[in-house]
N, C-alpha and C positions, 0 to 999 in steps of 0.2 A: 562500625566497620566489620561487620560480621552478620552471620545468620542470626536473626532475632530469636530469642528464647521464647517458646510458646507455652502456654498452659492450656491443658484440656478442661473446658468448663462445663457444668451441667447447672441449668437454672430451673428450678422448680416453683411453680406457683399455683394458687387455686385455678380451676378450669375457667372461672369467669374472669380471670385476669389476663387470659392468654393474649388477647389482642393488644393490651397496653404493654405487655412484655415485648410483643413483636414490634411496636412502635418505638419503644425505647431502644431496642437493639438496632433498628433502622437509624435512629438518631445518633446512636453512638458510633456506628459504622466501623466496629472494631471487632466483631465476631464472626467467624465463618461457621455457618451451621452445617451439621453432618447428621445422618440418619441415626436417631436416638436409639432405634432398636438394634443397629449394628453395635452401638457402645454398650447397651444393656440388653444382652442377649436373654437373659432370665426374665425380662418384662414382656415378652411377647404374649404370654398367656393373660395378662392383665391390662395392657396397653394396646392402643391403636394409633395409627398416624393421625395426626390433627388435619382436619380438612379446612383447608385455607381457600376462600373464594378470590378469584381475580377478576370477578366480573366489574367490580368499581373501577379498578385501574384500566381495564380494557375499554370501559365506556368513555373514560376521560381521554385515554389514548386515542381512540377512534376520532373524537371530536377534534383533538389537537391536530391529528394528522391531516384531517380533512381540510382545516384552515391552512396550515402550513403548505400543503400541497398545492391548494390554490393560490397562495401568495407566491410560491416558488414557480409556478406555471406562468402567472401574469406578470409578476414583478420580482424576478430572481434576486437573491442577495448578492451584492457586489462583494467580493471576497479580494482581499489584499494578496500581495506576493506570497507570503508565507502560507496563507490558508489555501492558496491554489497548488502550492507545491505539495503539501501533506495535510491530510484531515487532522485538524487540531480541536481537542475537546473545548466545550464550552465551559467556561470558568464562572462559577456562581458564588457570590458572597452569600453567607448564611443570612444576613439581614434581607438581601434581595429576595431570597427563596421564601422567607416567612412572610415578607410583605406581599409577594405575588400570590401566595397561597391564600392569604387572607382577604385580599383586595380585588384580584382580577376576576371579572365576570365571564367565565368560559361559556356558559351557556348562551348568553346574549350575543357574544362574538361568533360562537359557532352557528347560531341561528341566522344571524346576518350573512355570514359567509356562504351558508348552504343556500339561502335565497338568492344572493348574488350569483352564486355558482349555477343555480337552475336557470336564471335569466339568461346567463351567459351562454349556456349550453343550447337553450332554445334559439337564441339569436344565431348561434353559430350553424344549428341545424337548417334553420330558415335560410341563411345565407347560402348554404351548400345546395339546398333545394332550388333556390332562384338561380344560383350559378349553373346549376345543371339544366335547367330550362333555357337559359341564355345559351349555353353552349349547343343544345339541341336545336335550337331555332337559328342560331347564327348562319349555318349554311343555306338557309332559305330567305335570309333577310332581304335579298335583292330581287326577289319575286315581285314583278311589277303589277300585281293584281291582289285583290282581297280573296284569300283562300276560301272564304265562306261562299263565294260566287261559284265555286267549283264543286260544291257538294252535289251527291247524287240526285239526279231529277227523276221524274217518272218515265221520260220518253227517251233520254239520251244518257250516254256514258262519257265521261271525261278522264282522260288519261294524262297524268304529268310525271315526268320522269327523264331519264338520261339514256342515251346511247352513244356509241363512240362516234365521234365527229367524222370519221372516215365513212360511216355507214349512211350518212344524211343523203347523199346522191343515190345510193342503192334503194333507199326508202321511197324516193321520188319516182323511180322506174318499176316498182313492184305492181304487178298486175292482179295480184290476189287480195288487194285491199278492197273492201266493200265500198259500194258506191256512196254511202253516207259517210265515209271516213273523210275528215278534214284534220289538218295538222298545220303546225307552224313552229318554227324555231324561236324559242324564248332567249333573247340576246343575254349574254352573260354580263351583268354588270359587275362593278367592283365587289369583291367579296366583304361580307360584313364581318369584321372581327369581334371577338368576344368582349373587347373593351369599348365597343360602340362605334369604333372607326371602321374604314374600308381598306381592302388590300387589293389594288388592281392587279398587281403582278401574280397574286395567287390565282385570281381568275383567269388570267391570260394563259396560265400554265395547264390548265385542266385541257384533257385530251377527250373529254365527253361533251356532248352538246345536249342541251335541255330542249325538250320539246313538249308542247302542249297540244293533245289530240282529242278529238271527239267523234262519236258515232251514233247511231240510234242503237236502242237497246238490243233489237234482233240482231244486229250486226257485230255485237261485242267479242262473241267467240272468234269470228274470223279476223277481226282487228287485233285481238290479242295474239293470235298464231303468227300474224305478219310481223308485229312488232317484236315478238320474241325471236323470230328469225334474224332480226337486226340487233339482238342483244340489248334490248330495251330493258331498262330497270325502273319500275314504277317507285315513285317517291309518295309516301303517305303523308299527306299534309296535316298539319296540326288542326284540331278542333278549336279554332279561335275565330273571333269575328274581327273583321279589318284586315290589314296588312300585317305580315311578319314583322316588318321593321318597326311598326307602331308598338307591336307587343313587346319586341326586344327592348325598345326604349322605355317602355312602361316598367318592364323588370329591372332595367339598369337603375331606375329610380328606387325601386324597392330595395334593390341590393345597396344602394348608397344610403338608404334609411337605416338599414340593418347594420352597415358599418359605423354609422353615427351612434346607434343604440349601443353597439359593442364597445365602441371607445369610450362612452360615458360609464358603462359598467366597468371597464377596466380602470378607469380614474377612481371609482369608488373602492375597487378592490385594492388598488395601489395605495389608497389612504388608509388601509388597514394594515400596512406593514409597520405602523407604529407599534402594533401588537406582537410583532415578531419575537422580539427578545422575550417578552413574558411567555409566550407560547413555548419557546424552546426551553424555558426554565421549567415550566410546568411539564413539558414532555420528558425532561430528564427525571423530575420527581416522580411522576407516575410510573415511568420505565423502571425506576429504582423500587417503588412500592411493589410492582408487578414482581420482580425478581426476589424480592424479600419474601413476598407472600408464598411464591413457589417454594423458596428455601424453608419456610416454615412448615411447609408439608412434611419436612422430615422430623419435625417436632412429634411427640407422642403424648397421649392423654387417656387417663383411665376415668373413673366415674367423678373423682374430686381433684385430681392433680394433673397439671399441665407441665411438661418437661421438655426443655430445650438442650441439646448437646452441641458443642462445637469447639473451636479452637480460638484462642485470643492471645494477642502478643503480651508478654508478661508486663511490658511497660504501660499497655493500654488497661489492664486489669482494674486497676483502681478507679479509672474513669468510668468504666462500664458499671462498677459496683455503685459508684456515686450515682450515675443515671438511674439505676434500678431502684436505689433507695429513694431517690426523689419522686420517680414516676410510679413505681410499684413497689411500695415499702413491703408489701406481704410477700414478695418473690425472695428466694433464697438462692445464692450463687455458691456453688462448690468448685474449687479449682485444684488440679493436681498436675504433676509433670507427666508427661507423655510416656508410655511404656517404651522400652527398648524395641526397635524395629517397626514401631508403629508409623503408618504413613501420614506424617504430620506435614501439613501445608507449609510452604517455605516463604518467608519474607526476608529480604536483605535490607539492611540499613548501612550505607556507606557514607564515608566523610565526603565533605564537599569536593575535595581534590580527587578522590578515587571514584567518585560516583559516575563521572562520564563513561568510564570503561564497563559499567554495569550492562549496558545495552548488548555488549559482545556475550555476556553470560546469559542474558535474557534470550538472545538469538539461539545459543547453543542448548540451553535447558538449564533450570535452576539444579543446584546441587542437593542431595538428600539432607535431610534435617541433621543427620548424625555427623554430616561431613563438615566442610569449611568452605567459606566464601574464597574463590580464587581471585577475586578482583584485584586485591592489592598486589598479587603475585604475578599478574600478566600485564599491568599497565606499562611497566618498564620495557619488557621485551617486545611488546606490540609497538610501542613508539620507536624502539630501536629498529625493528624490521622496516617500519613504515619510513622512517627517516632515510635508511640506506636505499630503499626501493625509489623514493621519490628525490633523493638528495640533490637539490639545487637551491642555491641561496634566493634566487629570483622568486621562483615558485613557493619557496618556503615562506617568504615574507608575504606574498599574495594570499597564502592559506592562512597565515596568521591573522592577517587584517580581515579576511572573509569570515573566519571562525569568531574573532572578537566581535565583529559587527552583528553577526547571527545570534551570538550569545546575548548581547544587549538587547536585541529585539524579540528574543523569545524567552524572557525571563519567566513569564507566567505559565509557560508549558514545559514541564519538567523533562519530557522525553526528548522533545527537539532541543531543548536547551543543553541536555546533556550530550547529544549528538554535536551541537555546535561547539561546547567546550572541547570535546574530543578532536574536532578539526583544529581548534586553536592550540591544543597541545602538539598535535601532529605538525602543524605549521612551524612551531619553535624547532621540534626535532628535525624537520626537513632542512630548515635553515642551518642548524649546526652541522648536520652531515654534508650539506651543501659546502659549507666553509672547509670542512675536512677532506672532502672529495674533490675540490676545486671547480665545481660547476656553478657558473654564475649566468643564468640563462643560456646555458651550454657554454660557449666560448666568446660570449658578447663583450667579454674584457679585452679581447685581443685589440692590438693597436690598429689593425686595418678597419676595425668598425668604429672605435672611440678615440683614436688617436694615441700617439705615445705618451706614455707615463700618466694614463688616466687612473682614477682611483681604483676601479675595479681591477685592473691589471696588478697594481701594486698590492692590493689586498689578496688577490689569488696567489701571487707569487710568495707572499710572506705567510700565508695561513694554510695552504694545502698540505695535507699529511700524506694522501695517497690518491693518485690520479688513475682511476680504473681504466681510462683509455690509454694511458701510457704503460701502465703495468697491470694488465688484467690477471696475471698469474697470482701475484701477490693478493690482489683483491679476491680471487677465487679461494685462496688458501685462508684469507681473512673469513670468508663467508663460511667455509667448512668449519673453521675454529669456532666461529659463533654457534653453529649448528650443534657441534659436540658439546660446547658448554650448556646449550640450552637444553640438550637431551639429559645431561647430568642434573641440571636444575630441576627438571620434571621428575626424575627419579627421587631427588632429594625430597620433593614435594610429596611424593608417594609415601616416603619414610615419615614425613611429618603427619600426614593423615592417619597412618596407621598407629603412630605413637599417640596421637589424640585419642584414637579410640581404644587404646590400651592393648593393641595387638603388637606386641614388641617381636614375636617370631616373623610376622609379615614384614615389619620394617627392617629386620635384618636379612632375611633370606630373599625377599622380593625387592628389596631396595639396596642395602649397603654391599650385598655380595656383587650386584651389577656395578656398583660404583667402584668396586675394586677390579672386576674383571674387564669391563669395557676400556678403562685408560690403559690398563695393561695390554689389550689387544691392539689399541692404536699405536702403542710404542712399538709393538712387534711388526705391525703393517708398515710403520714408518721406515723400517730398515730396508724395505722395497725400494724406497725412493731416495733415500739419503742416509749417509753413514751416521749411526747413532752412537755416541759415547758409551764405552763399556759399562760403567756403573749404571746409567740409565737404562740400558738394554736388560742388564741383570734385574733391576728393579721391576721393569715391565714384564719380564718373563716370570718373576715371583709373584706378581700381582695377578697376571692372567691364571697362573697355574693354582694359586690358593683360591681366587675367586671362582674359577671353573669348577674345581674340586667341590667348593662349597655349594655351588648351583646344582652340581649332579646329585649331591646328597640331600638336598633339601627341596628341590622344585617338585618332586614327586611325592612329597610328604602326605598329600591326600589319598595316594593310592595304596591298594592292598598288597602286601608281599614285597620282599625285598627286591625281586626282579622287576616288578612294576615300578617300583620307586626309583630305582637306578636307571631303567629304561627311560622312563619319563624325565628325569634329570638330564640324561644324555640329550634327548631330542630337544629339550627346553633351551639348550645352548645355541642350537640352530635358530630357534624362534617359532616353532610350529605350535608348541604348547608353552604354558608358563606366563609369567607376568610380562617377560620381554624377550629378546633374542639378538644374537649377533648380526644376522641378516636384517632384521628389522632396523637395528641401530644404524647399519650402513646405509640403508635405503633412506631413513630419516635424514641422516646427515647429507647425504647427496641432494635432497630435496632443498637444501639452503643454498644450492647454487643459483637458485632464483633471485637471491639478493644481487648478485652480480649481473645477471641478465637484465633485471629492472633497472638497475642503476645505469647500466649502458644504454638500454633503450631511451631512457629520460634524456640522457645527455646527447646521444646520437641524433635523436628527433630535433633537438634544440639546435644542435650544429647545423644540421640541414637546413632548418628555417633561417639561420643567420647567412648561410651561404647563398640561399634563393634570394633574400632580401638585399645582399651585397651586390647580386648580378642585376637586380631591379635598379639599384641606385645608379647604374650606369646609363639609364635612359635619359635622353635629353629633356631638360625643363622639369619633367614630373619625376624624375629619378629620386629625389630626396623624399618626396611624398610617397611613392611607392614603397621605398625602404621602410619608412615608418609603419605603413599599412600593413605590409608583410610581417613585420615583426609583431605587431600588436595581434593581428589575426592569428598568425602561426603560433606564438607563444601562448596564446588563450587556448587554442585547441589542444597544444601539447600539455598544458596545465590540466584540462579537463580529463583527457584520456590517461595521463600519467597518475593523476589523483586517484582514478577509479582503479587503475591497475595495482597501485601501491596498497590501497585499502583491501582489495579483495586478496592479494597474495600475503599481505601481513596477517589478514584474519585466518587465512588457510594455514598458515604456519603455526598459529595458536590453536585452531581447532583440531587440526589433523596430526601435526607432528609433536605438539606440545601437550595438548589435553589427553591425547592417548595414553601418556605415561603414568598420569594420576587422576584424572578427573571423570567422573561419571555424572551426566546431567539427567534431566527427565523428571525432576520432582514436580509435584503440582504447587503451583503459585498460591499464595494465601489470598482469599477473595472474600473479604468480609461483606456481609449484607449492609446496603446503605445507599446513598444517592450516587457515589461514584461508579462510573463506567467509562468505557473507552471514548464515548462521545460526550460526557458531561463530568464535571469535577467540581466538588465544593472547596473553596479556597479556605483553608484553615491556618491558624497561625503556625509559623515555621517551627518545625519539630527541633527542640533543643539538642536532641540526641544526634542530629545530623548537621 
């Protein structure tokens, strides 16, 4: 339940053992490799970076991705409910990885997949070509003659095209047509559709008439001028023998044959899905190897010595040593404590009960290595804020059941499982505060909904401590009181962090003095709203005076000169400089008003749903059914939006108003070389430390 202690390790071995050391570190999955030249500056003259090739892993990865891409295109993997909600890593047993690496014939599967992919693409291209020809011929499919008969002859010219139907009569009366010109209207038969059928309506809607005309070669220019005057548009007939309709039907046969071929290919590709799991395992392995190889580029080597530097958790150190002794006995490992201020990667191991809140720390950023894990210090106030914002017994029970169900279903996936457990904890908190605040699906306990003396009514009347709807002022004061206590708690944690690092002056000047000043200020401000007993007022005045004087004298301790120190101290009381400030305290505390607002929002929306459902109940015959439907749908909707609101605002109170008092994130997470990645994870025995 803390930041893991790290060791800075240096592994030295003969140059010819470099690959075995790299493989051993990959198998151990416990060392994050860093640039050895940064660690050993004086070695730059004699050592150079190790040249690690990633060609092998890239070649395997390319083959795997080709097969998986083909399978995903033709036979996508069916995912369950949770896989659809969030990407989950593929969990792999060590024995499964070993078996797959030694028995799976990747080259054979890749060759088969590539061959099928080539055949599939050829079939698809052929289908596209045939479809294109069908589409181009379909408009001419009803031409009632063989187009080959109209090809250019030696002594005549034939025109086939369209002109506006209204110009037919005009064409008949033209006097400039040559004497050899003859023409006729080609009746519009039912249009030929792309699927081989006909569409009589489409043909009837056409406002252009088709004509077939002919003349002697010498008369062609005059004929074309006359036709052009009537807006004639010539149609270029395809170079085919026989009728267009016959050709289209022939192409339809080809298209059907392509479909059958493609269907057969898809069946063969679908049969390869039995290899998907092995391919995914190999994908994770070679991706890990590739990352390990790139990391090993940070290693250095001279003429005889290869050297790897990095960080290892202290508890994993013996395992790494054992792995090296077994696989590379000639390698030597040196371990030492990191130097103060060194940018050590951070790994946190939390207890089973605290671990769910770790996700909030990961979202904000890990603490520096020299600091402390805030997880156990925030889980209580996060659940407190969440419970108040969402406080309703009915919604709390729903969330508890949902969180428990999800946690049971996601045991294998630590990240999602932690989030599910956090929902479970939040559900319990919501239920408790729902009881205390008297909200049971809003006011569904009322006699008008469930009858006189029902269980919910009796429970609500006997267990409610404070009803925000009936007494919002008291609830507001309670929210502000919680805010002030949370601020003091944050300052106390700042003192704790300073004492852990041995900075007693900071603990007193930046922590204790504010814990004296701010409560005194609260007492003095309280006199503006209510009479304060004399002894308490005197105590408050003394606390504020002593604390403020101490802050003025100490907050500018880093400044040069007495004037600068005192000036900085005075300004720090306001909150512009220094570790905190009176105005920042007031602003932070007022932000906790959201606890009242969110609690009221959840209850008021629930009350509105109940009211609408009650109105629906008055409908004849279907009234009771509508009553139930509105209740179920309405409360499900309120559950979803209020859950989101409670989570976001509780998280905001932690990140902004609480972390700002003592916490600094942004440390680099520990990332050892090995199989594990966001998409793949090796299942190992449960760590006894957790």
